[in-house]
Structures are given as structure tokens and as C-alpha cells.
KOLSE-806600 format. One record per atom (N, C-alpha, C): residue in one letter; atom name; x, y, z. Coordinates in nm, 3 decimals, always signed. Atoms other than C-alpha are relative to their C-alpha. Layout:
REM KOLSE-806600
['A', 'CA', [X, Y, Z]] ...
REM end
This chain:
REM KOLSE-806600
['X', 'N', [+0.018, +0.151, -0.016]] ['X', 'CA', [+1.249, +1.088, -1.333]] ['X', 'C', [-0.125, -0.042, -0.057]] ['X', 'N', [+0.131, +0.048, +0.043]] ['X', 'CA', [+0.885, +1.079, -1.411]] ['X', 'C', [-0.006, -0.019, -0.150]] ['X', 'N', [+0.002, -0.009, +0.157]] ['X', 'CA', [+0.935, +1.174, -1.773]] ['X', 'C', [+0.071, -0.133, -0.050]] ['X', 'N', [-0.074, +0.126, +0.046]] ['X', 'CA', [+1.190, +0.879, -1.808]] ['X', 'C', [-0.092, -0.119, +0.025]] ['X', 'N', [+0.080, +0.110, -0.034]] ['X', 'CA', [+0.942, +0.645, -1.644]] ['X', 'C', [-0.117, -0.009, -0.112]] ['X', 'N', [+0.106, -0.007, +0.108]] ['X', 'CA', [+0.661, +0.751, -1.891]] ['X', 'C', [+0.055, -0.047, -0.123]] ['X', 'N', [-0.056, +0.036, +0.132]] ['X', 'CA', [+0.888, +0.725, -2.186]] ['X', 'C', [+0.037, -0.149, +0.006]] ['X', 'N', [-0.025, +0.143, -0.006]] ['X', 'CA', [+1.000, +0.372, -2.078]] ['X', 'C', [-0.128, -0.076, -0.012]] ['X', 'N', [+0.123, +0.075, +0.008]] ['X', 'CA', [+0.643, +0.261, -2.028]] ['X', 'C', [-0.061, +0.003, -0.145]] ['X', 'N', [+0.060, -0.009, +0.133]] ['X', 'CA', [+0.528, +0.400, -2.353]] ['X', 'C', [+0.069, -0.071, -0.114]] ['X', 'N', [-0.075, +0.053, +0.104]] ['X', 'CA', [+0.807, +0.260, -2.554]] ['X', 'C', [+0.028, -0.151, +0.027]] ['X', 'N', [-0.013, +0.138, -0.035]] ['X', 'CA', [+0.798, -0.085, -2.378]] ['X', 'C', [-0.102, -0.084, -0.089]] ['X', 'N', [+0.081, +0.083, +0.067]] ['X', 'CA', [+0.662, -0.354, -2.589]] ['X', 'C', [-0.100, -0.073, +0.082]] ['X', 'N', [+0.098, +0.041, -0.091]] ['X', 'CA', [+0.339, -0.480, -2.445]] ['X', 'C', [+0.021, -0.147, +0.047]] ['X', 'N', [-0.025, +0.137, -0.032]] ['X', 'CA', [+0.449, -0.843, -2.452]] ['X', 'C', [+0.101, -0.001, +0.116]] ['X', 'N', [-0.102, -0.012, -0.106]] ['X', 'CA', [+0.743, -0.738, -2.219]] ['X', 'C', [-0.056, +0.080, +0.120]] ['X', 'N', [+0.044, -0.096, -0.105]] ['X', 'CA', [+0.550, -0.491, -2.005]] ['X', 'C', [-0.044, -0.073, +0.130]] ['X', 'N', [+0.050, +0.065, -0.125]] ['X', 'CA', [+0.372, -0.731, -1.767]] ['X', 'C', [+0.113, -0.052, +0.082]] ['X', 'N', [-0.121, +0.056, -0.090]] ['X', 'CA', [+0.688, -0.920, -1.650]] ['X', 'C', [+0.087, +0.104, +0.055]] ['X', 'N', [-0.088, -0.102, -0.053]] ['X', 'CA', [+0.909, -0.616, -1.626]] ['X', 'C', [-0.065, +0.081, +0.096]] ['X', 'N', [+0.061, -0.082, -0.087]] ['X', 'CA', [+0.661, -0.400, -1.475]] ['X', 'C', [-0.039, -0.056, +0.141]] ['X', 'N', [+0.039, +0.056, -0.115]] ['X', 'CA', [+0.512, -0.634, -1.230]] ['X', 'C', [+0.122, -0.048, +0.087]] ['X', 'N', [-0.114, +0.032, -0.072]] ['X', 'CA', [+0.853, -0.754, -1.129]] ['X', 'C', [+0.053, +0.126, +0.082]] ['X', 'N', [-0.043, -0.122, -0.071]] ['X', 'CA', [+0.956, -0.397, -1.041]] ['X', 'C', [-0.103, +0.039, +0.101]] ['X', 'N', [+0.092, -0.041, -0.095]] ['X', 'CA', [+0.629, -0.316, -0.881]] ['X', 'C', [+0.003, -0.091, +0.122]] ['X', 'N', [-0.007, +0.091, -0.119]] ['X', 'CA', [+0.654, -0.624, -0.646]] ['X', 'C', [+0.131, +0.027, +0.071]] ['X', 'N', [-0.121, -0.032, -0.068]] ['X', 'CA', [+1.015, -0.537, -0.564]] ['X', 'C', [-0.025, +0.131, +0.084]] ['X', 'N', [+0.015, -0.118, -0.072]] ['X', 'CA', [+0.915, -0.186, -0.451]] ['X', 'C', [-0.112, -0.016, +0.097]] ['X', 'N', [+0.101, +0.024, -0.106]] ['X', 'CA', [+0.604, -0.314, -0.272]] ['X', 'C', [+0.056, -0.102, +0.108]] ['X', 'N', [-0.059, +0.081, -0.110]] ['X', 'CA', [+0.809, -0.574, -0.083]] ['X', 'C', [+0.086, +0.090, +0.096]] ['X', 'N', [-0.077, -0.085, -0.078]] ['X', 'CA', [+1.048, -0.300, +0.033]] ['X', 'C', [-0.080, +0.078, +0.093]] ['X', 'N', [+0.095, -0.089, -0.093]] ['X', 'CA', [+0.763, -0.069, +0.158]] ['X', 'C', [-0.073, -0.085, +0.106]] ['X', 'N', [+0.086, +0.079, -0.094]] ['X', 'CA', [+0.549, -0.350, +0.310]] ['X', 'C', [+0.084, -0.073, +0.111]] ['X', 'N', [-0.080, +0.059, -0.113]] ['X', 'CA', [+0.850, -0.510, +0.505]] ['X', 'C', [+0.019, +0.122, +0.099]] ['X', 'N', [-0.022, -0.128, -0.101]] ['X', 'CA', [+0.911, -0.153, +0.658]] ['X', 'C', [-0.117, +0.022, +0.082]] ['X', 'N', [+0.127, -0.039, -0.065]] ['X', 'CA', [+0.547, -0.089, +0.747]] ['X', 'C', [-0.039, -0.115, +0.108]] ['X', 'N', [+0.040, +0.111, -0.095]] ['X', 'CA', [+0.504, -0.437, +0.899]] ['X', 'C', [+0.093, +0.008, +0.121]] ['X', 'N', [-0.096, +0.001, -0.101]] ['X', 'CA', [+0.823, -0.420, +1.095]] ['X', 'C', [-0.021, +0.114, +0.103]] ['X', 'N', [+0.026, -0.107, -0.088]] ['X', 'CA', [+0.740, -0.079, +1.224]] ['X', 'C', [-0.141, -0.016, +0.084]] ['X', 'N', [+0.121, +0.034, -0.070]] ['X', 'CA', [+0.384, -0.184, +1.317]] ['X', 'C', [+0.033, -0.103, +0.123]] ['X', 'N', [-0.045, +0.101, -0.108]] ['X', 'CA', [+0.540, -0.482, +1.517]] ['X', 'C', [+0.085, +0.068, +0.114]] ['X', 'N', [-0.090, -0.054, -0.106]] ['X', 'CA', [+0.796, -0.259, +1.695]] ['X', 'C', [-0.069, +0.110, +0.082]] ['X', 'N', [+0.070, -0.084, -0.065]] ['X', 'CA', [+0.566, +0.013, +1.797]] ['X', 'C', [-0.083, -0.044, +0.123]] ['X', 'N', [+0.074, +0.073, -0.115]] ['X', 'CA', [+0.434, -0.055, +2.149]] ['X', 'C', [-0.147, +0.033, -0.006]] ['X', 'N', [+0.153, -0.013, +0.006]] ['X', 'CA', [+0.065, -0.095, +2.189]] ['X', 'C', [-0.053, +0.117, +0.061]] ['X', 'N', [+0.061, -0.108, -0.082]] ['X', 'CA', [+0.018, +0.179, +2.436]] ['X', 'C', [+0.007, +0.130, -0.080]] ['X', 'N', [+0.013, -0.114, +0.083]] ['X', 'CA', [+0.084, +0.430, +2.150]] ['X', 'C', [-0.085, -0.013, -0.125]] ['X', 'N', [+0.079, +0.033, +0.117]] ['X', 'CA', [-0.145, +0.272, +1.904]] ['X', 'C', [-0.112, +0.109, -0.024]] ['X', 'N', [+0.108, -0.095, +0.007]] ['X', 'CA', [-0.412, +0.529, +1.982]] ['X', 'C', [+0.048, +0.147, +0.007]] ['X', 'N', [-0.063, -0.130, -0.012]] ['X', 'CA', [-0.174, +0.816, +1.994]] ['X', 'C', [-0.009, +0.077, -0.139]] ['X', 'N', [+0.000, -0.090, +0.116]] ['X', 'CA', [-0.211, +1.111, +1.743]] ['X', 'C', [+0.083, +0.122, +0.039]] ['X', 'N', [-0.090, -0.124, -0.035]] ['X', 'CA', [+0.028, +1.412, +1.722]] ['X', 'C', [-0.091, +0.112, +0.038]] ['X', 'N', [+0.069, -0.105, -0.054]] ['X', 'CA', [-0.255, +1.654, +1.786]] ['X', 'C', [-0.149, -0.032, +0.040]] ['X', 'N', [+0.149, +0.056, -0.031]] ['X', 'CA', [-0.573, +1.443, +1.855]] ['X', 'C', [-0.099, +0.002, -0.121]] ['X', 'N', [+0.078, -0.009, +0.123]] ['X', 'CA', [-0.709, +1.519, +1.513]] ['X', 'C', [+0.046, -0.074, -0.112]] ['X', 'N', [-0.072, +0.077, +0.115]] ['X', 'CA', [-0.463, +1.348, +1.279]] ['X', 'C', [-0.026, -0.144, +0.030]] ['X', 'N', [+0.010, +0.141, -0.014]] ['X', 'CA', [-0.485, +0.983, +1.225]] ['X', 'C', [+0.082, -0.054, +0.114]] ['X', 'N', [-0.071, +0.064, -0.093]] ['X', 'CA', [-0.374, +0.771, +1.512]] ['X', 'C', [+0.104, -0.096, -0.056]] ['X', 'N', [-0.095, +0.095, +0.041]] ['X', 'CA', [-0.085, +0.527, +1.480]] ['X', 'C', [-0.068, -0.114, -0.064]] ['X', 'N', [+0.081, +0.123, +0.046]] ['X', 'CA', [-0.338, +0.231, +1.454]] ['X', 'C', [-0.064, +0.036, -0.136]] ['X', 'N', [+0.084, -0.034, +0.110]] ['X', 'CA', [-0.545, +0.423, +1.199]] ['X', 'C', [+0.092, +0.012, -0.123]] ['X', 'N', [-0.087, -0.005, +0.122]] ['X', 'CA', [-0.242, +0.498, +0.972]] ['X', 'C', [+0.030, -0.138, -0.050]] ['X', 'N', [-0.029, +0.124, +0.042]] ['X', 'CA', [-0.153, +0.131, +0.960]] ['X', 'C', [-0.126, -0.069, -0.062]] ['X', 'N', [+0.125, +0.060, +0.052]] ['X', 'CA', [-0.521, +0.024, +0.901]] ['X', 'C', [-0.047, +0.066, -0.139]] ['X', 'N', [+0.026, -0.067, +0.124]] ['X', 'CA', [-0.543, +0.301, +0.639]] ['X', 'C', [+0.078, -0.061, -0.121]] ['X', 'N', [-0.081, +0.077, +0.106]] ['X', 'CA', [-0.261, +0.132, +0.444]] ['X', 'C', [-0.063, -0.123, -0.041]] ['X', 'N', [+0.064, +0.136, +0.017]] ['X', 'CA', [-0.422, -0.205, +0.487]] ['X', 'C', [-0.125, +0.021, -0.085]] ['X', 'N', [+0.130, -0.021, +0.070]] ['X', 'CA', [-0.759, -0.073, +0.359]] ['X', 'C', [+0.036, +0.032, -0.153]] ['X', 'N', [-0.031, -0.046, +0.132]] ['X', 'CA', [-0.605, +0.085, +0.054]] ['X', 'C', [+0.079, -0.118, -0.088]] ['X', 'N', [-0.059, +0.120, +0.071]] ['X', 'CA', [-0.415, -0.247, -0.020]] ['X', 'C', [-0.104, -0.082, -0.062]] ['X', 'N', [+0.125, +0.069, +0.053]] ['X', 'CA', [-0.759, -0.391, -0.085]] ['X', 'C', [-0.076, +0.091, -0.095]] ['X', 'N', [+0.089, -0.097, +0.075]] ['X', 'CA', [-0.941, -0.065, -0.211]] ['X', 'C', [+0.058, +0.026, -0.145]] ['X', 'N', [-0.067, -0.042, +0.141]] ['X', 'CA', [-0.696, +0.037, -0.495]] ['X', 'C', [-0.010, -0.112, -0.098]] ['X', 'N', [+0.011, +0.114, +0.096]] ['X', 'CA', [-0.679, -0.305, -0.662]] ['X', 'C', [-0.141, -0.021, -0.048]] ['X', 'N', [+0.136, +0.018, +0.036]] ['X', 'CA', [-1.052, -0.343, -0.634]] ['X', 'C', [-0.059, +0.107, -0.091]] ['X', 'N', [+0.063, -0.115, +0.070]] ['X', 'CA', [-1.161, +0.003, -0.753]] ['X', 'C', [+0.065, +0.019, -0.138]] ['X', 'N', [-0.058, -0.035, +0.135]] ['X', 'CA', [-0.915, +0.036, -1.048]] ['X', 'C', [+0.054, -0.120, -0.077]] ['X', 'N', [-0.039, +0.107, +0.078]] ['X', 'CA', [-0.818, -0.317, -1.141]] ['X', 'C', [-0.109, -0.118, +0.004]] ['X', 'N', [+0.112, +0.102, -0.007]] ['X', 'CA', [-1.135, -0.520, -1.063]] ['X', 'C', [+0.032, -0.115, +0.083]] ['X', 'N', [-0.043, +0.100, -0.088]] ['X', 'CA', [-0.952, -0.734, -0.813]] ['X', 'C', [-0.067, -0.005, +0.148]] ['X', 'N', [+0.077, -0.027, -0.130]] ['X', 'CA', [-1.195, -0.782, -0.526]] ['X', 'C', [+0.075, -0.032, +0.127]] ['X', 'N', [-0.063, +0.032, -0.138]] ['X', 'CA', [-1.101, -0.790, -0.155]] ['X', 'C', [-0.069, -0.125, +0.036]] ['X', 'N', [+0.067, +0.130, -0.053]] ['X', 'CA', [-1.170, -1.122, +0.020]] ['X', 'C', [-0.134, +0.047, +0.065]] ['X', 'N', [+0.130, -0.025, -0.055]] ['X', 'CA', [-1.534, -1.154, +0.131]] ['X', 'C', [-0.005, +0.043, +0.145]] ['X', 'N', [+0.009, -0.040, -0.144]] ['X', 'CA', [-1.455, -1.122, +0.506]] ['X', 'C', [+0.052, +0.134, +0.026]] ['X', 'N', [-0.056, -0.137, -0.025]] ['X', 'CA', [-1.282, -0.781, +0.468]] ['X', 'C', [-0.114, +0.099, -0.007]] ['X', 'N', [+0.088, -0.116, -0.017]] ['X', 'CA', [-1.507, -0.493, +0.574]] ['X', 'C', [+0.073, +0.128, -0.005]] ['X', 'N', [-0.085, -0.103, +0.033]] ['X', 'CA', [-1.323, -0.207, +0.419]] ['X', 'C', [-0.049, +0.135, +0.086]] ['X', 'N', [+0.064, -0.118, -0.069]] ['X', 'CA', [-1.554, +0.067, +0.570]] ['X', 'C', [+0.023, +0.004, +0.144]] ['X', 'N', [-0.026, +0.008, -0.140]] ['X', 'CA', [-1.474, -0.056, +0.921]] ['X', 'C', [+0.138, -0.008, +0.047]] ['X', 'N', [-0.134, +0.032, -0.025]] ['X', 'CA', [-1.108, -0.118, +0.904]] ['X', 'C', [+0.071, +0.105, +0.079]] ['X', 'N', [-0.072, -0.105, -0.062]] ['X', 'CA', [-0.981, +0.216, +1.013]] ['X', 'C', [-0.041, +0.031, +0.151]] ['X', 'N', [+0.037, -0.019, -0.136]] ['X', 'CA', [-1.166, +0.189, +1.341]] ['X', 'C', [+0.078, -0.105, +0.096]] ['X', 'N', [-0.055, +0.112, -0.077]] ['X', 'CA', [-0.973, -0.117, +1.457]] ['X', 'C', [+0.132, +0.069, +0.060]] ['X', 'N', [-0.125, -0.056, -0.072]] ['X', 'CA', [-0.694, -0.007, +1.714]] ['X', 'C', [+0.085, -0.089, +0.080]] ['X', 'N', [-0.083, +0.094, -0.081]] ['X', 'CA', [-0.570, -0.314, +1.893]] ['X', 'C', [+0.121, -0.051, -0.084]] ['X', 'N', [-0.130, +0.031, +0.078]] ['X', 'CA', [-0.203, -0.389, +1.796]] ['X', 'C', [-0.012, -0.135, -0.055]] ['X', 'N', [+0.005, +0.128, +0.049]] ['X', 'CA', [-0.259, -0.758, +1.754]] ['X', 'C', [-0.074, -0.012, -0.126]] ['X', 'N', [+0.091, +0.000, +0.113]] ['X', 'CA', [-0.545, -0.716, +1.514]] ['X', 'C', [+0.050, +0.084, -0.117]] ['X', 'N', [-0.047, -0.095, +0.100]] ['X', 'CA', [-0.389, -0.420, +1.328]] ['X', 'C', [+0.116, -0.063, -0.080]] ['X', 'N', [-0.108, +0.064, +0.057]] ['X', 'CA', [-0.062, -0.615, +1.270]] ['X', 'C', [-0.041, -0.115, -0.096]] ['X', 'N', [+0.054, +0.119, +0.068]] ['X', 'CA', [-0.249, -0.931, +1.153]] ['X', 'C', [-0.075, +0.045, -0.126]] ['X', 'N', [+0.067, -0.042, +0.125]] ['X', 'CA', [-0.475, -0.737, +0.917]] ['X', 'C', [+0.087, +0.072, -0.094]] ['X', 'N', [-0.094, -0.058, +0.086]] ['X', 'CA', [-0.181, -0.537, +0.774]] ['X', 'C', [+0.071, -0.102, -0.081]] ['X', 'N', [-0.059, +0.101, +0.073]] ['X', 'CA', [-0.001, -0.857, +0.697]] ['X', 'C', [-0.086, -0.072, -0.094]] ['X', 'N', [+0.102, +0.060, +0.102]] ['X', 'CA', [-0.321, -1.004, +0.532]] ['X', 'C', [-0.013, +0.082, -0.121]] ['X', 'N', [+0.010, -0.094, +0.114]] ['X', 'CA', [-0.346, -0.700, +0.315]] ['X', 'C', [+0.115, -0.007, -0.088]] ['X', 'N', [-0.121, +0.026, +0.083]] ['X', 'CA', [+0.011, -0.748, +0.205]] ['X', 'C', [-0.008, -0.130, -0.073]] ['X', 'N', [+0.017, +0.128, +0.066]] ['X', 'CA', [-0.059, -1.108, +0.133]] ['X', 'C', [-0.095, +0.001, -0.117]] ['X', 'N', [+0.099, -0.013, +0.094]] ['X', 'CA', [-0.359, -1.006, -0.068]] ['X', 'C', [+0.073, +0.060, -0.134]] ['X', 'N', [-0.059, -0.070, +0.106]] ['X', 'CA', [-0.151, -0.776, -0.286]] ['X', 'C', [+0.110, -0.107, -0.077]] ['X', 'N', [-0.075, +0.111, +0.056]] ['X', 'CA', [+0.110, -1.062, -0.328]] ['X', 'C', [-0.061, -0.093, -0.074]] ['X', 'N', [+0.081, +0.111, +0.062]] ['X', 'CA', [-0.152, -1.299, -0.420]] ['X', 'C', [-0.067, +0.027, -0.132]] ['X', 'N', [+0.071, -0.018, +0.133]] ['X', 'CA', [-0.312, -1.130, -0.732]] ['X', 'C', [+0.100, +0.009, -0.115]] ['X', 'N', [-0.098, -0.023, +0.100]] ['X', 'CA', [+0.008, -1.142, -0.937]] ['X', 'C', [-0.056, -0.072, -0.137]] ['X', 'N', [+0.052, +0.077, +0.104]] ['X', 'CA', [-0.160, -1.406, -1.164]] ['X', 'C', [-0.106, +0.076, -0.072]] ['X', 'N', [+0.112, -0.075, +0.059]] ['X', 'CA', [-0.439, -1.158, -1.237]] ['X', 'C', [+0.051, +0.125, -0.080]] ['X', 'N', [-0.057, -0.118, +0.057]] ['X', 'CA', [-0.202, -0.890, -1.370]] ['X', 'C', [+0.045, -0.027, -0.150]] ['X', 'N', [-0.026, +0.018, +0.126]] ['X', 'CA', [-0.241, -0.952, -1.734]] ['X', 'C', [+0.025, +0.138, -0.078]] ['X', 'N', [-0.017, -0.121, +0.082]] ['X', 'CA', [-0.140, -0.701, -2.009]] ['X', 'C', [-0.135, +0.076, -0.015]] ['X', 'N', [+0.124, -0.055, +0.028]] ['X', 'CA', [-0.509, -0.657, -2.078]] ['X', 'C', [-0.049, +0.084, +0.131]] ['X', 'N', [+0.040, -0.068, -0.115]] ['X', 'CA', [-0.575, -0.563, -1.714]] ['X', 'C', [+0.091, +0.123, +0.039]] ['X', 'N', [-0.104, -0.114, -0.028]] ['X', 'CA', [-0.253, -0.342, -1.686]] ['X', 'C', [-0.034, +0.107, -0.101]] ['X', 'N', [+0.008, -0.105, +0.105]] ['X', 'CA', [-0.344, -0.148, -1.996]] ['X', 'C', [-0.158, +0.039, -0.018]] ['X', 'N', [+0.134, -0.035, +0.003]] ['X', 'CA', [-0.721, -0.126, -1.936]] ['X', 'C', [-0.022, +0.147, +0.027]] ['X', 'N', [+0.023, -0.144, -0.026]] ['X', 'CA', [-0.843, +0.242, -1.949]] ['X', 'C', [-0.070, +0.016, +0.144]] ['X', 'N', [+0.068, -0.032, -0.125]] ['X', 'CA', [-0.926, +0.370, -1.599]] ['X', 'C', [+0.004, +0.154, +0.028]] ['X', 'N', [+0.001, -0.144, -0.029]] ['X', 'CA', [-0.996, +0.710, -1.455]] ['X', 'C', [+0.036, +0.005, +0.164]] ['X', 'N', [-0.041, -0.011, -0.140]] ['X', 'CA', [-0.803, +0.779, -1.125]] ['X', 'C', [+0.004, +0.148, +0.040]] ['X', 'N', [-0.001, -0.143, -0.029]] ['X', 'CA', [-0.885, +1.103, -0.954]] ['X', 'C', [-0.015, +0.090, -0.109]] ['X', 'N', [+0.035, -0.080, +0.119]] ['X', 'CA', [-1.032, +1.246, -1.277]] ['X', 'C', [+0.100, -0.002, -0.118]] ['X', 'N', [-0.094, -0.004, +0.116]] ['X', 'CA', [-0.739, +1.162, -1.490]] ['X', 'C', [-0.009, -0.140, -0.078]] ['X', 'N', [+0.007, +0.113, +0.079]] ['X', 'CA', [-0.761, +0.916, -1.769]] ['X', 'C', [+0.144, -0.067, -0.014]] ['X', 'N', [-0.120, +0.075, -0.002]] ['X', 'CA', [-0.485, +0.650, -1.749]] ['X', 'C', [-0.020, -0.148, -0.031]] ['X', 'N', [+0.010, +0.143, +0.015]] ['X', 'CA', [-0.426, +0.275, -1.756]] ['X', 'C', [+0.014, -0.077, +0.142]] ['X', 'N', [-0.002, +0.083, -0.133]] ['X', 'CA', [-0.457, -0.002, -1.488]] ['X', 'C', [+0.140, +0.005, +0.067]] ['X', 'N', [-0.133, +0.006, -0.075]] ['X', 'CA', [-0.083, -0.010, -1.411]] ['X', 'C', [+0.016, +0.115, +0.093]] ['X', 'N', [+0.004, -0.134, -0.086]] ['X', 'CA', [-0.123, +0.354, -1.273]] ['X', 'C', [-0.054, -0.032, +0.136]] ['X', 'N', [+0.057, +0.025, -0.130]] ['X', 'CA', [-0.332, +0.202, -0.987]] ['X', 'C', [+0.111, -0.065, +0.090]] ['X', 'N', [-0.102, +0.067, -0.088]] ['X', 'CA', [-0.030, -0.007, -0.880]] ['X', 'C', [+0.112, +0.094, +0.037]] ['X', 'N', [-0.085, -0.120, -0.033]] ['X', 'CA', [+0.188, +0.303, -0.891]] ['X', 'C', [-0.055, +0.065, +0.127]] ['X', 'N', [+0.062, -0.072, -0.121]] ['X', 'CA', [-0.065, +0.471, -0.661]] ['X', 'C', [+0.006, -0.090, +0.131]] ['X', 'N', [-0.011, +0.086, -0.117]] ['X', 'CA', [-0.069, +0.174, -0.433]] ['X', 'C', [+0.134, +0.007, +0.076]] ['X', 'N', [-0.144, -0.016, -0.059]] ['X', 'CA', [+0.313, +0.205, -0.376]] ['X', 'C', [+0.023, +0.135, +0.051]] ['X', 'N', [-0.031, -0.140, -0.045]] ['X', 'CA', [+0.316, +0.581, -0.352]] ['X', 'C', [-0.089, +0.035, +0.124]] ['X', 'N', [+0.087, -0.015, -0.122]] ['X', 'CA', [+0.021, +0.567, -0.104]] ['X', 'C', [+0.063, -0.063, +0.126]] ['X', 'N', [-0.064, +0.075, -0.119]] ['X', 'CA', [+0.193, +0.309, +0.112]] ['X', 'C', [+0.129, +0.083, +0.055]] ['X', 'N', [-0.119, -0.067, -0.038]] ['X', 'CA', [+0.523, +0.508, +0.102]] ['X', 'C', [-0.034, +0.133, +0.076]] ['X', 'N', [+0.043, -0.127, -0.063]] ['X', 'CA', [+0.347, +0.833, +0.210]] ['X', 'C', [-0.024, -0.039, +0.145]] ['X', 'N', [+0.045, +0.031, -0.134]] ['X', 'CA', [+0.206, +0.657, +0.511]] ['X', 'C', [+0.111, -0.072, +0.083]] ['X', 'N', [-0.113, +0.058, -0.081]] ['X', 'CA', [+0.522, +0.466, +0.600]] ['X', 'C', [+0.080, +0.133, +0.051]] ['X', 'N', [-0.068, -0.123, -0.043]] ['X', 'CA', [+0.691, +0.819, +0.620]] ['X', 'C', [-0.075, +0.056, +0.115]] ['X', 'N', [+0.079, -0.051, -0.111]] ['X', 'CA', [+0.405, +0.938, +0.838]] ['X', 'C', [+0.024, -0.092, +0.129]] ['X', 'N', [-0.019, +0.087, -0.106]] ['X', 'CA', [+0.443, +0.624, +1.056]] ['X', 'C', [+0.153, +0.026, +0.066]] ['X', 'N', [-0.128, -0.024, -0.057]] ['X', 'CA', [+0.822, +0.687, +1.091]] ['X', 'C', [-0.003, +0.127, +0.085]] ['X', 'N', [+0.014, -0.123, -0.076]] ['X', 'CA', [+0.742, +1.041, +1.208]] ['X', 'C', [-0.062, -0.036, +0.126]] ['X', 'N', [+0.071, +0.027, -0.123]] ['X', 'CA', [+0.496, +0.917, +1.457]] ['X', 'C', [+0.099, -0.086, +0.105]] ['X', 'N', [-0.080, +0.077, -0.077]] ['X', 'CA', [+0.743, +0.650, +1.575]] ['X', 'C', [+0.106, +0.088, +0.076]] ['X', 'N', [-0.110, -0.080, -0.058]] ['X', 'CA', [+1.030, +0.905, +1.632]] ['X', 'C', [-0.048, +0.100, +0.098]] ['X', 'N', [+0.053, -0.085, -0.090]] ['X', 'CA', [+0.797, +1.138, +1.801]] ['X', 'C', [-0.024, -0.059, +0.129]] ['X', 'N', [+0.019, +0.076, -0.114]] ['X', 'CA', [+0.739, +0.875, +2.054]] ['X', 'C', [+0.125, -0.085, +0.048]] ['X', 'N', [-0.133, +0.073, -0.042]] ['X', 'CA', [+1.105, +0.761, +2.095]] ['X', 'C', [+0.017, -0.134, -0.051]] ['X', 'N', [-0.023, +0.132, +0.062]] ['X', 'CA', [+1.078, +0.455, +1.879]] ['X', 'C', [+0.080, +0.019, -0.129]] ['X', 'N', [-0.095, +0.006, +0.121]] ['X', 'CA', [+1.353, +0.390, +1.625]] ['X', 'C', [-0.045, -0.103, -0.093]] ['X', 'N', [+0.039, +0.106, +0.099]] ['X', 'CA', [+1.244, +0.223, +1.311]] ['X', 'C', [+0.106, -0.109, -0.011]] ['X', 'N', [-0.093, +0.114, -0.016]] ['X', 'CA', [+1.394, -0.120, +1.306]] ['X', 'C', [+0.117, -0.008, -0.102]] ['X', 'N', [-0.103, -0.002, +0.115]] ['X', 'CA', [+1.583, -0.076, +0.969]] ['X', 'C', [+0.098, +0.130, +0.023]] ['X', 'N', [-0.092, -0.111, -0.018]] ['X', 'CA', [+1.751, +0.238, +1.110]] ['X', 'C', [+0.096, -0.026, +0.119]] ['X', 'N', [-0.093, +0.030, -0.116]] ['X', 'CA', [+1.916, +0.072, +1.413]] ['X', 'C', [+0.145, -0.038, -0.041]] 
REM end
């Protein structure tokens, strides 16, 4: 599947890339963000500080980790800054459900909001992600894969605590 994606991206005419790619990116982003927000809203506040072993990230920290990366990834690799009031370094310490859900939603709105900044120039700008030379569009792929990884983690946490993800009912 990855080889097909690389082939499609490399053969896609740059003029068509932005519209097609961003449309697909936002579709996948919406699917993942709807799941994570509904799960954050469903999980009871009393388990927000729960961790499977006391060392792994807590429920709240996983959600705030997702939110933090919704700001960090576009800022670091696409030059799209987080809003001034966002303190990324402190986000993962927040654990009260109301604030976590609100900030998670705000981070999703931030990603939704920068669509006008996703020019072909920005999507094809050379970037280095984890030591690998690539292009700006790869940061958006990373954003989705990162979120999906932690949505899966959150589902596991929910089920370990007897919570059924809302889309599974």
C-alpha cells in the first residue's frame, strides 16, 4: 500500500496535488478526530488519571499528547504556528476532563483552520523528519498516523476500564 501511495504522490501533477491531497488528509483527520473527541467525552473523569501500570501515559495525558502534536507537527515541519496562548510544553500536565476535552477540540479546530495555508509550495518544501529528507506533506501524514496510534491506545485504555467506544456500540 505504501508503494502505491508513493507512486501516486510522485506521479500526481503538482497543480492537482494540493486539492486532492488536502481533501484526503482532511477526510482521514476528521475520522480520527471525531473518534478521539467522542472517546474523551465518553470516558469518565475518575479514570482520567488512570494509567495501566502507573508509568505509561495516563488517559488525560494521551489525549493532551494528541492535542499537543496537533500544534507541534504543523509548527515544526510546515511553519504553521500554534496560537499564542498555547503552551505546548505544559499541555501534557493537564488532567481535568473539562479542560482536556476543550483543548483537544481546540487543537482539532487549529488543524481544520490552516487549510488555506497548505499551498503546493508548503506541501513540497523540503523538510527533515526524524532524520529523513522528505517534503512538507509527510508532516500531515505523520499527524494522522500519530493521532491514530494514540486513538488505538485510548481505545485500549477505555476497554480496560469497562468503557465501550461510542462508535462501537
